[in-house]
C-alpha positions as CSV (number, residue, x, y, z in Angstrom):
1,M,110.7,92.9,66.1
2,V,113.6,95.2,67.1
3,T,112.4,98.7,68.1
4,V,114.7,101.6,67.3
5,K,114.5,104.2,70.1
6,K,114.5,107.9,69.4
7,P,117.6,109.7,70.6
8,Y,115.5,111.7,73.0
9,V,111.9,112.1,74.0
10,I,110.1,115.1,75.7
11,T,107.0,114.0,77.5
12,R,104.9,115.1,80.5
13,G,107.5,117.6,81.7
14,K,110.4,115.1,81.2
15,V,113.4,115.0,78.9
16,I,114.8,111.5,78.4
17,F,117.8,111.2,76.1
18,D,120.4,108.7,75.0
19,Y,123.7,110.3,75.7
20,S,125.6,107.9,73.3
21,T,123.5,109.5,70.5
22,I,123.4,113.1,71.8
23,Y,127.1,113.2,72.9
24,C,128.2,116.8,73.4
25,E,131.8,117.4,74.5
26,T,132.0,121.0,73.3
27,P,129.7,124.1,73.4
28,E,129.5,124.0,69.7
29,K,128.1,120.5,69.6
30,L,125.6,121.2,72.4
31,L,124.3,124.3,70.6
32,K,124.1,122.4,67.3
33,S,122.2,119.4,68.8
34,E,118.6,118.6,67.9
35,L,117.6,118.5,71.5
36,F,118.8,122.1,72.2
37,L,117.0,123.4,69.1
38,E,113.7,121.7,70.2
39,I,114.1,123.1,73.7
40,V,114.4,126.6,72.2
41,E,111.4,126.0,70.0
42,R,109.3,124.8,72.9
43,F,110.5,127.7,75.0
44,I,109.5,130.2,72.3
45,E,106.1,128.6,71.9
46,R,105.6,128.8,75.7
47,I,106.4,132.5,76.1
48,A,104.3,133.3,73.0
49,S,101.3,131.4,74.3
50,R,101.6,133.3,77.6
51,G,101.8,136.7,75.9
52,S,105.2,137.3,77.6
53,S,107.1,140.5,77.2
54,L,110.1,138.4,76.3
55,F,108.3,137.1,73.2
56,A,107.3,140.6,72.3
57,F,111.0,141.7,72.6
58,L,112.2,138.7,70.5
59,R,109.5,139.4,67.8
60,D,110.2,143.2,67.7
61,K,113.9,142.8,67.5
62,S,113.8,140.3,64.7
63,P,110.9,141.5,62.4
64,S,112.2,139.9,59.3
65,V,112.4,136.4,61.0
66,E,109.5,134.1,60.4
67,R,107.9,132.6,63.5
68,G,108.9,129.1,62.6
69,R,112.6,130.3,62.2
70,M,112.9,132.2,65.5
71,S,114.4,129.2,67.3
72,V,117.2,128.9,64.6
73,Y,117.8,132.6,64.7
74,L,118.1,132.6,68.5
75,T,120.3,129.6,68.5
76,N,122.6,131.3,66.1
77,V,122.9,134.2,68.5
78,F,123.8,131.8,71.3
79,R,126.4,130.1,69.2
80,L,128.1,133.4,68.4
81,L,127.9,134.5,72.1
82,S,129.5,131.3,73.2
83,S,132.8,132.4,71.7
84,H,132.5,136.2,71.1
85,T,131.4,139.2,73.1
86,A,128.4,141.2,72.0
87,E,130.7,144.0,70.7
88,E,132.7,141.5,68.6
89,I,129.6,140.1,67.1
90,S,128.3,143.6,66.1
91,S,131.6,144.4,64.4
92,M,131.4,141.2,62.4
93,N,127.7,141.1,61.5
94,S,125.1,143.9,62.1
95,E,122.2,141.4,61.6
96,F,121.9,140.8,65.4
97,D,122.4,144.4,66.5
98,P,118.7,145.0,67.4
99,L,118.7,142.0,69.7
100,L,122.1,142.7,71.2
101,S,121.4,146.4,71.7
102,E,119.1,145.6,74.7
103,K,121.5,143.5,76.7
104,E,119.4,143.3,79.9
105,K,116.3,142.1,78.2
106,L,118.3,139.5,76.2
107,F,119.9,138.4,79.4
108,E,116.5,138.1,81.0
109,L,115.5,135.9,78.1
110,I,118.6,133.7,78.5
111,E,117.9,133.3,82.2
112,E,114.3,132.3,81.5
113,L,115.4,129.7,78.9
114,Y,117.9,128.3,81.4
115,N,115.2,128.1,84.0
116,Y,112.8,126.5,81.5
117,W,115.4,123.8,80.8
118,R,116.0,123.2,84.6
119,R,112.2,122.9,85.2
120,F,112.2,119.7,83.1
121,E,112.8,116.4,84.9
122,R,115.9,115.4,83.0
123,F,117.1,111.8,82.5
124,I,120.2,110.5,80.7
125,Y,120.7,106.9,79.7
126,L,123.3,104.7,77.9
127,E,122.4,101.3,76.6
128,A,125.0,98.5,76.5
129,P,125.1,95.8,73.8
130,Q,123.2,92.7,74.8
131,R,125.2,90.0,76.6
132,S,128.2,92.2,77.0
133,A,130.3,92.9,80.1
134,Y,129.7,96.6,79.7
135,A,127.0,97.0,82.3
136,K,128.9,94.8,84.8
137,N,132.2,96.5,84.5
138,S,133.0,99.0,87.2
139,L,135.2,100.9,84.7
140,H,132.2,101.6,82.5
141,H,130.2,102.5,85.6
142,A,132.8,105.2,86.3
143,Q,132.7,106.3,82.6
144,F,128.9,106.6,82.8
145,I,129.1,108.7,85.9
146,K,131.9,110.8,84.4
147,S,129.8,111.4,81.3
148,N,126.9,112.8,83.4
149,E,129.3,115.1,85.3
150,E,130.8,116.3,82.1
151,F,127.4,117.1,80.6
152,K,126.4,119.0,83.8
153,T,129.6,121.0,83.6
154,L,129.2,121.7,79.9
155,V,125.6,123.0,80.4
156,L,126.7,125.3,83.2
157,Y,129.7,126.5,81.2
158,V,127.7,127.3,78.1
159,Y,125.1,129.2,80.1
160,R,127.7,131.2,81.9
161,R,129.8,131.9,78.8
162,I,126.9,133.2,76.8
163,S,125.8,135.4,79.8
164,E,129.2,136.8,80.4
165,N,129.9,137.5,76.8
166,L,126.6,139.4,76.5
167,I,126.9,141.4,79.7
168,G,130.6,141.9,79.6
169,E,131.4,141.0,83.2
170,N,131.7,138.0,85.4
171,P,129.0,137.2,88.0
172,R,129.9,137.8,91.7
173,V,128.0,134.7,92.9
174,Y,128.2,131.3,91.2
175,R,125.4,128.9,92.0
176,Q,126.4,125.3,91.2
177,L,122.9,124.2,90.3
178,P,122.2,120.7,88.9
179,A,121.9,121.8,85.2
180,G,122.5,118.4,83.6
181,A,120.5,115.3,84.3
182,N,118.6,114.8,87.5
183,M,118.9,111.0,87.1
184,G,120.6,108.6,84.9
185,M,120.4,104.9,84.0
186,L,122.8,102.4,82.4
187,L,120.7,99.9,80.5
188,E,121.3,96.4,79.2
189,K,119.1,93.8,77.5
190,V,119.4,90.6,79.5
191,S,117.9,87.3,78.5
192,W,115.6,85.9,81.2
193,N,113.3,82.9,81.5
194,C,110.3,84.6,79.9
195,P,107.0,82.7,79.5
196,E,105.5,83.1,76.0
197,Q,102.5,85.1,77.3
198,Y,104.9,87.9,78.3
199,G,107.0,87.7,75.1
200,N,106.7,91.4,74.3
201,L,108.7,92.2,77.4
202,R,111.8,90.4,76.1
203,N,113.2,93.4,74.2
204,I,112.8,95.9,77.1
205,P,116.2,96.8,78.6
206,F,117.0,96.3,82.3
207,I,118.4,99.1,84.4
208,R,121.8,98.0,85.7
209,L,123.0,101.2,87.3
210,T,121.3,104.4,88.4
211,L,122.6,107.8,89.4
212,I,120.9,110.8,91.0
213,E,122.0,114.4,91.5
214,P,120.4,115.3,94.8
215,P,118.5,117.2,95.8
216,V,116.0,115.9,93.3
217,I,112.6,117.6,93.6
218,L,109.8,116.1,91.6
219,Y,106.2,117.3,91.1
220,P,104.0,114.3,90.2
221,A,100.4,115.1,89.2
222,M,98.9,113.4,92.3
223,N,99.7,113.5,96.0
224,T,97.7,110.7,97.5
225,R,96.7,107.2,96.6
226,K,93.1,106.1,96.0
227,G,91.3,102.8,95.5
228,K,92.2,99.2,96.0
229,F,94.3,96.6,94.3
230,E,91.8,94.3,92.7
231,E,92.5,90.7,91.6
232,L,92.0,89.6,88.0
233,P,90.5,86.1,87.7
234,E,92.4,85.6,84.3
235,L,95.0,87.5,82.3
236,N,94.1,88.2,78.7
237,K,97.3,88.7,76.6
238,D,95.6,91.8,75.1
239,L,96.0,93.5,78.4
240,L,99.8,93.4,78.1
241,S,100.0,95.2,74.7
242,L,102.7,97.8,74.7
243,N,105.5,99.4,72.6
244,P,108.8,98.0,74.0
245,G,110.6,101.1,72.6
246,E,108.8,103.3,75.2
247,W,109.4,101.0,78.2
248,Y,112.2,100.2,80.7
249,C,112.6,97.7,83.5
250,Y,113.7,98.3,87.1
251,P,114.8,94.9,88.5
252,A,114.1,95.2,92.2
253,K,114.8,93.1,95.2
254,V,111.7,93.4,97.4
255,G,112.9,91.7,100.5
256,D,114.4,88.4,99.2
257,L,112.0,88.4,96.2
258,T,113.0,89.5,92.7
259,A,110.6,91.8,90.9
260,F,110.8,93.0,87.3
261,I,109.1,96.4,87.5
262,Y,108.4,97.5,83.9
263,F,107.4,101.2,83.4
264,H,106.3,103.4,80.6
265,Q,108.7,106.3,79.9
266,D,106.1,108.8,81.1
267,F,106.6,107.5,84.6
268,T,110.4,107.5,84.5
269,S,110.9,110.0,87.4
270,L,108.7,107.9,89.8
271,A,110.3,104.6,88.6
272,L,113.9,105.8,89.0
273,S,113.0,107.1,92.5
274,M,112.8,103.4,93.5
275,C,116.6,103.4,93.6
276,N,116.2,105.0,97.1
277,L,113.7,102.3,98.1
278,F,114.5,99.0,96.5
279,E,117.9,97.4,96.0
280,I,118.6,96.8,92.3
281,A,118.7,93.1,91.6
282,A,122.1,91.6,90.7
283,Y,122.8,90.3,87.2
284,E,122.7,86.7,88.5
285,D,119.1,87.4,89.7
286,I,118.0,88.2,86.1
287,E,119.9,86.2,83.5
288,D,118.0,83.0,82.6
289,K,115.9,83.4,85.7
290,S,112.2,83.8,86.4
291,P,111.1,86.6,88.7
292,D,108.8,86.2,91.7
293,I,106.9,89.3,90.6
294,I,106.3,91.1,87.3
295,M,104.7,94.6,87.4
296,L,103.7,96.7,84.4
297,F,103.1,100.4,85.2
298,G,101.6,102.5,82.4
299,L,99.5,100.1,80.3
300,T,97.1,101.7,77.8
301,S,94.8,98.8,77.1
302,S,91.1,99.9,77.2
303,A,90.2,96.4,78.4
304,L,91.7,97.0,81.8
305,P,88.7,97.2,84.2
306,S,90.4,99.5,86.8
307,N,93.6,101.4,87.5
308,T,95.4,98.9,89.8
309,L,95.1,95.2,89.3
310,F,97.0,92.0,90.0
311,Y,96.9,88.4,88.8
312,E,98.3,85.2,90.3
313,D,100.0,83.3,87.5
314,K,100.0,79.8,89.0
315,A,101.5,78.2,85.9
316,A,104.5,80.5,85.9
317,N,104.6,80.7,89.7
318,M,104.6,84.5,89.9
319,L,102.4,87.5,90.7
320,V,101.7,90.1,88.0
321,G,100.7,93.7,88.8
322,L,99.0,95.9,86.2
323,V,98.7,99.7,86.5
324,R,96.9,101.8,83.9
325,H,98.4,104.8,82.2
326,R,96.4,107.5,83.9
327,E,97.2,110.8,85.5
328,E,95.4,109.5,88.7
329,V,98.3,107.1,89.3
330,D,101.1,109.6,88.8
331,Y,102.1,109.1,92.5
332,F,105.0,107.1,93.9
333,G,102.7,105.3,96.3
334,Y,101.3,103.2,93.4
335,F,104.8,101.9,92.5
336,K,105.6,101.1,96.1
337,K,102.3,99.7,97.3
338,M,101.7,97.5,94.2
339,A,105.1,95.9,94.6
340,L,104.5,95.4,98.3
341,T,101.0,94.0,97.8
342,L,102.5,91.3,95.5
343,H,105.3,90.7,98.0
344,N,102.8,90.2,100.8
345,I,100.7,87.6,98.8
346,V,103.9,85.7,98.1
347,M,104.8,85.8,101.8
348,L,101.4,84.2,102.7
349,K,102.1,81.5,100.2
350,R,105.4,80.8,102.0
351,N,103.7,80.7,105.4
352,R,105.1,84.1,106.6
353,L,103.0,86.8,108.0
354,P,103.3,90.1,106.1
355,L,103.2,93.3,108.2
356,H,102.4,96.9,107.5
357,G,104.6,98.7,110.0
358,A,108.2,99.4,111.1
359,M,110.9,97.4,112.8
360,V,113.9,98.7,114.5
361,C,116.8,97.1,116.4
362,I,117.9,99.2,119.4
363,K,121.2,98.7,121.1
364,L,121.7,100.6,124.4
365,K,125.0,102.0,125.6
366,D,124.9,99.8,128.7
367,G,124.9,96.7,126.5
368,G,121.2,95.8,126.3
369,S,119.3,95.5,123.1
370,A,115.7,95.0,121.9
371,N,114.0,94.5,118.5
372,V,110.7,96.3,118.2
373,I,107.9,96.0,115.6
374,I,105.2,98.7,115.5
375,I,102.2,97.9,113.2
376,G,99.9,100.5,111.8
377,D,98.4,101.8,108.6
378,S,99.4,105.1,106.9
379,G,99.5,108.0,109.4
380,A,99.4,105.9,112.5
381,G,102.7,107.3,113.8
382,K,105.1,104.3,113.4
383,S,108.0,106.2,111.8
384,E,107.4,109.3,113.8
385,T,107.6,107.4,117.1
386,I,110.8,105.7,116.1
387,E,112.4,108.9,115.0
388,A,111.4,110.6,118.2
389,L,112.9,107.7,120.1
390,R,116.2,108.3,118.2
391,N,116.3,111.9,119.3
392,L,114.9,111.6,122.8
393,A,117.1,108.8,124.0
394,D,120.3,109.7,122.2
395,E,122.4,109.7,125.4
396,Y,121.3,106.1,126.1
397,I,121.3,104.6,122.7
398,C,124.4,103.7,120.8
399,E,122.9,102.1,117.7
400,M,119.5,102.0,115.9
401,T,119.2,99.7,112.8
402,I,116.0,100.0,110.7
403,I,114.9,96.6,109.4
404,F,111.7,98.0,107.7
405,D,109.9,101.3,107.7
406,D,106.7,100.4,106.0
407,M,106.4,96.7,105.0
408,G,108.0,93.6,106.3
409,S,107.1,90.1,107.4
410,I,107.7,87.7,110.3
411,G,108.7,84.1,110.0
412,L,110.4,81.4,112.1
413,D,114.1,80.6,112.1
414,K,115.5,77.1,112.4
415,N,115.1,77.3,116.2
416,G,111.4,78.2,116.0
417,T,112.1,81.9,117.1
418,V,109.8,84.6,115.5
419,V,112.1,86.8,113.4
420,G,111.4,89.9,111.3
421,Y,112.4,90.6,107.7
422,G,112.2,93.8,105.7
423,T,111.4,94.7,102.1
424,E,113.0,98.1,101.4
425,I,116.4,99.8,101.8
426,G,114.6,103.1,102.0
427,A,111.6,104.9,103.4
428,F,108.8,106.9,101.7
429,V,108.4,109.5,104.5
430,R,105.7,112.1,105.0
431,L,107.1,115.6,105.8
432,D,104.0,117.1,107.3
433,D,104.3,115.4,110.7
434,L,108.1,115.5,111.0
435,Q,110.0,118.2,112.9
436,S,113.5,119.0,111.9
437,G,114.8,116.9,114.8
438,Y,112.9,113.9,113.5
439,A,114.5,113.8,110.1
440,Y,116.6,110.9,109.0
441,E,120.4,111.2,108.7
442,E,120.2,110.6,104.9
443,I,118.0,113.6,104.1
444,D,120.7,115.1,101.8
445,R,120.4,112.0,99.7
446,S,116.6,112.2,99.4
447,I,114.2,112.6,96.5
448,F,111.5,115.1,97.4
449,M,108.0,114.9,96.0
450,N,105.6,117.9,96.0
451,P,107.3,119.6,98.9
452,D,104.8,122.5,98.7
453,K,101.7,120.4,99.2
454,I,99.9,118.5,102.0
455,N,101.2,115.0,102.3
456,A,104.6,116.1,100.9
457,R,107.0,113.2,100.8
458,L,110.6,112.2,100.4
459,I,112.3,109.0,99.6
460,M,115.5,108.3,101.4
461,P,117.9,105.4,101.9
462,I,117.8,104.2,105.6
463,T,119.4,100.8,105.8
464,R,121.5,98.2,104.0
465,Y,120.0,95.3,102.1
466,H,121.7,92.6,104.2
467,H,119.8,93.9,107.3
468,I,116.4,93.4,105.7
469,V,117.0,89.8,104.7
470,K,118.9,88.6,107.7
471,G,116.0,87.9,110.0
472,Y,116.1,89.6,113.5
473,P,114.4,88.0,116.6
474,V,111.3,90.0,117.6
475,N,111.1,91.1,121.3
476,M,108.2,93.6,121.2
477,F,105.2,93.6,118.8
478,L,103.0,96.7,119.1
479,Y,100.0,98.2,117.4
480,A,100.1,102.0,116.7
481,N,96.9,103.5,118.1
482,N,96.8,107.2,116.9
483,Y,93.3,108.2,118.1
484,E,93.1,107.5,121.9
485,Q,94.2,110.0,124.5
486,V,96.6,109.1,127.3
487,N,95.9,110.0,131.0
488,D,96.4,108.7,134.5
489,D,94.3,105.6,133.8
490,V,95.4,105.0,130.2
491,R,99.1,104.5,129.5
492,A,100.9,105.2,126.3
493,I,101.8,101.5,126.1
494,E,99.5,98.6,127.1
495,F,100.4,94.9,126.8
496,F,97.8,92.3,126.0
497,S,97.3,89.2,128.3
498,S,96.2,86.8,125.6
499,P,96.6,86.1,121.8
500,E,92.8,86.5,121.4
501,D,92.8,90.0,122.9
502,A,95.7,91.0,120.8
503,L,94.3,89.6,117.6
504,A,91.0,91.5,118.2
505,T,92.8,94.9,118.3
506,F,95.1,94.1,115.4
507,R,92.2,92.7,113.3
508,N,90.1,95.8,114.0
509,A,93.0,98.2,113.3
510,A,91.2,101.5,114.0
511,R,93.0,104.8,113.2
512,L,92.2,108.4,112.5
513,A,93.0,109.0,108.8
514,K,95.6,111.6,108.2
515,G,94.9,112.5,104.6
516,T,97.6,110.3,103.0
517,T,94.8,108.4,101.1
518,D,91.2,109.2,100.2
519,E,90.0,108.1,103.7
520,K,88.6,110.4,106.4
521,G,87.8,110.2,110.1
522,L,88.0,107.0,112.2
523,V,88.6,104.1,109.8
524,H,89.3,100.4,110.1
525,T,91.6,98.4,107.9
526,Y,91.9,94.7,108.4
527,F,95.2,94.1,110.2
528,A,96.3,97.7,109.3
529,N,97.3,96.2,106.0
530,P,95.3,96.7,102.8
531,F,98.1,95.3,100.7
532,G,97.6,91.6,100.5
533,A,95.9,90.8,103.8
534,P,92.2,91.6,102.7
535,Q,92.8,89.9,99.3
536,R,93.9,86.7,101.1
537,K,91.9,87.2,104.3
538,E,91.2,83.5,105.1
539,E,94.8,82.5,104.5
540,H,96.0,85.5,106.5
541,E,93.8,84.8,109.4
542,K,95.1,81.3,109.8
543,I,98.7,82.4,109.7
544,A,98.2,85.4,112.0
545,K,96.7,83.1,114.7
546,Q,99.7,80.8,114.5
547,Y,102.2,83.6,114.9
548,F,100.4,85.4,117.7
549,E,100.1,82.2,119.7
550,R,103.8,81.5,119.0
551,M,104.8,85.0,120.2
552,F,102.9,84.6,123.5
553,T,104.4,81.2,123.9
554,T,108.0,82.4,123.4
555,G,107.7,85.6,125.5
556,V,107.4,88.3,122.8
557,K,105.6,91.3,124.5
558,V,102.5,92.1,122.4
559,G,100.6,95.3,122.9
560,Q,99.6,98.7,121.6
561,I,101.3,102.1,121.7
562,R,99.2,105.3,121.7
563,T,101.0,107.8,119.4
564,R,98.1,110.3,119.3
565,L,99.3,111.4,115.9
566,G,95.7,111.7,114.6
567,I,94.6,114.0,117.5
568,G,94.9,117.7,116.8
569,G,97.7,119.4,118.8
570,F,99.5,116.1,119.5
571,E,101.1,115.6,116.1
572,H,104.6,116.0,117.6
573,T,104.1,115.7,121.4
574,G,102.2,112.4,121.0
575,P,104.9,110.4,119.3
576,K,107.5,112.1,121.6
577,A,105.6,110.9,124.7
578,A,105.0,107.4,123.2
579,S,108.7,107.1,122.3
580,M,109.7,107.9,125.9
581,E,107.3,105.3,127.2
582,L,108.7,102.8,124.7
583,F,112.3,103.6,125.8
584,N,111.3,102.9,129.4
585,E,109.8,99.5,128.4
586,I,113.0,98.7,126.4
587,R,115.1,99.4,129.5
588,K,112.8,97.1,131.6
589,F,113.1,94.4,129.0
590,C,116.9,94.6,128.8
591,S,117.2,94.5,132.6
592,R,115.3,91.2,132.7
593,K,117.3,89.5,130.0
């Protein structure tokens, strides 16, 4: 069945609209559009429900206008002000004199309406005809980007024109605020090798291009992740029931895997934020192909036993992630971690060891280089230590390449060397523990989430896709210990003498929880990786032993680094001292090469 989409939808603080249907190239068309009228209606309802003085002003100055017609009345005023001054309008029609007589109050109402629009998370999309070259053509990409620019410019122009014609003077400060769409997506329906059980996904369009207008600041309902990803023994087709007209698909490259990440329109802002985290899969990865992973975010079936589930479809040779439509999962971590959990299970099936940590390739100015992996669960200090290293040793380091900042894997190359692979082109970074000097270079391209709360986060691009799939030899393999102090007898970095000693520490994976999940105090997570390792513990244990023995055999230095990130008062000085110690160890390693 072909589902006809509405030209726009307003849901959960979001406005999602099809620009090909609501195309406005002039102020007149914008002010006559259905979307503009509904925004005005909702705005009036909002100020009325709050008992605002703005509503009292509007009601008192238009006593003959019925409540249900106020939006039309106000829109007519705006249409006149878009081309005439207040004085010109009065000379033509005295009907609006009461409203226009108090210019400052009407200006305040216009400002509040403009702010009301900007408080929405705004998404524009265009959908190409199926099996067309539209979404692959760079010319059409440019046209799509231009359309968004023109819409932003038009909104600003209309707002300023109305304000200037009302007040009778130009502003002395122009603020070029993002008044159009925060994000956009070019859509196309692509035929893929879809098993019959997933047939209702066939008509959901794929995202072929995204655009963002940074800075993008989002306010999802939740700010931490809770619970575990549970495995379903079987997948009932009823669990997959959905309305295709309310769904989109973000085709992601999670490492070298292809994941079709389907999401309900209510979670559009979180889903599109993945553009800073996962590479968008190429057309050739989709058409007539089967993905390694399918994920459905926002299912409403009452038969789902919990919020976050996954299923191994052995017949189709893919992993399936299921996330319920609940306010509790309105947090980007659920998108990211479910995709990475499924990635990790596939890695184990391919005899690679998935890792929860960070990997960086460091090249010194004197010509030496080292590739370092730091393992640790959320809040252990992995990213903070690497960023402190970047700043502390700037005069000695000429290049730092991030391979992964949260999840990766290790495998063996054709020579039997242990090599590291990444999963993401970006990072989901916690702001609370980062000083300004720690911030990544790409912060101006970031998407910010709940910056006013504890565990405030941003998503930023940090590396290129070819780096994460290349496979870099591992020289140091460290566990991030965030809870032990450093003194004369206990160094910031300690190397293990045997695979057994190393495995014991990594397996125990103790850390002081930092409030990024629902955990508190000193906690233990098997191998610092709740995303696939515990679900396949027996398989993981066998593969981990093989790789640790291989690392000791081939000279990889395996140890732990004490970041002290979990100890009060050491949130910044701990990673700083650990990074200095790590830098010294890198120089020693390079001198021996």
